[in-house]
VMD Tcl script that draws the C-alpha trace (Angstrom):
set ca {
  {94.70 102.91 86.60}
  {95.06 103.61 90.29}
  {98.67 103.89 91.43}
  {99.75 105.06 94.87}
  {102.02 104.14 97.80}
  {100.84 102.43 100.99}
  {102.46 101.76 104.36}
  {102.20 98.20 105.65}
  {102.61 97.65 109.41}
  {105.03 94.96 110.53}
  {103.47 91.52 110.54}
  {100.66 92.40 108.12}
  {100.24 90.82 104.68}
  {100.91 93.46 101.98}
  {98.35 91.86 99.63}
  {95.54 92.11 102.22}
  {96.40 95.71 103.11}
  {96.59 96.62 99.41}
  {93.25 94.97 98.60}
  {91.39 96.84 101.36}
  {93.12 100.08 100.42}
  {92.36 99.83 96.70}
  {88.65 99.17 97.34}
  {88.45 102.28 99.51}
  {90.50 104.38 97.07}
  {88.39 103.29 94.05}
  {85.18 104.18 95.91}
  {86.44 107.65 96.84}
  {87.79 108.29 93.33}
  {84.53 107.00 91.80}
  {86.24 104.59 89.41}
  {85.39 101.00 88.55}
  {88.06 98.34 89.00}
  {88.43 95.65 86.36}
  {87.02 92.27 87.32}
  {88.58 90.13 88.59}
  {90.52 92.65 90.65}
  {94.20 92.24 89.93}
  {96.74 94.20 91.93}
  {100.44 94.68 91.46}
  {102.12 95.28 94.82}
  {105.77 96.36 94.61}
  {108.03 96.88 97.63}
  {109.51 100.41 97.68}
  {110.78 100.60 101.26}
  {114.40 101.37 100.32}
  {113.40 104.29 98.08}
  {111.02 105.67 100.69}
  {113.71 105.54 103.39}
  {116.23 107.26 101.11}
  {113.73 110.02 100.29}
  {112.94 110.53 104.00}
  {116.65 110.87 104.80}
  {117.23 113.25 101.88}
  {114.51 115.68 102.96}
  {115.44 115.41 106.63}
  {112.46 113.47 107.95}
  {112.82 110.69 110.43}
  {111.86 107.48 108.71}
  {109.55 105.32 110.78}
  {107.96 103.34 107.96}
  {107.67 99.63 108.59}
  {107.37 98.71 104.91}
  {106.32 100.81 101.93}
  {104.69 99.36 98.81}
  {103.37 100.76 95.55}
  {99.92 99.51 94.52}
  {98.79 99.46 90.88}
  {95.22 98.42 89.99}
  {93.55 98.39 86.58}
  {90.33 100.39 86.15}
  {87.58 100.48 83.52}
  {86.59 103.57 81.58}
  {83.06 104.45 82.69}
  {81.87 107.74 81.19}
  {79.25 109.45 83.29}
  {80.21 107.74 86.53}
  {82.14 110.76 87.79}
  {79.01 112.62 88.80}
  {77.59 112.25 92.32}
  {74.92 109.59 92.65}
  {71.37 110.10 93.74}
}
mol new
graphics top color blue
foreach p $ca { graphics top sphere $p radius 0.5 }
foreach p [lrange $ca 0 end-1] q [lrange $ca 1 end] { graphics top cylinder $p $q radius 0.2 }
display resetview
């Protein structure tokens, strides 16, 4: 499973941003996503803002979301291709 946070600019659709992001992340991590691709996109803006304030960073996030995507086990696919 791929799970990670993303920032979504104001006015953008979180589902579209998440879909593009998960395709890129799966390629870099060399994992295979289950088909059909199903994403869970959860809004975490309030938690991200609270964390930024706690550690003393200025919070300029538009919206923060957590993306979860199911992957398949593919032994041998972690080696570089030809």
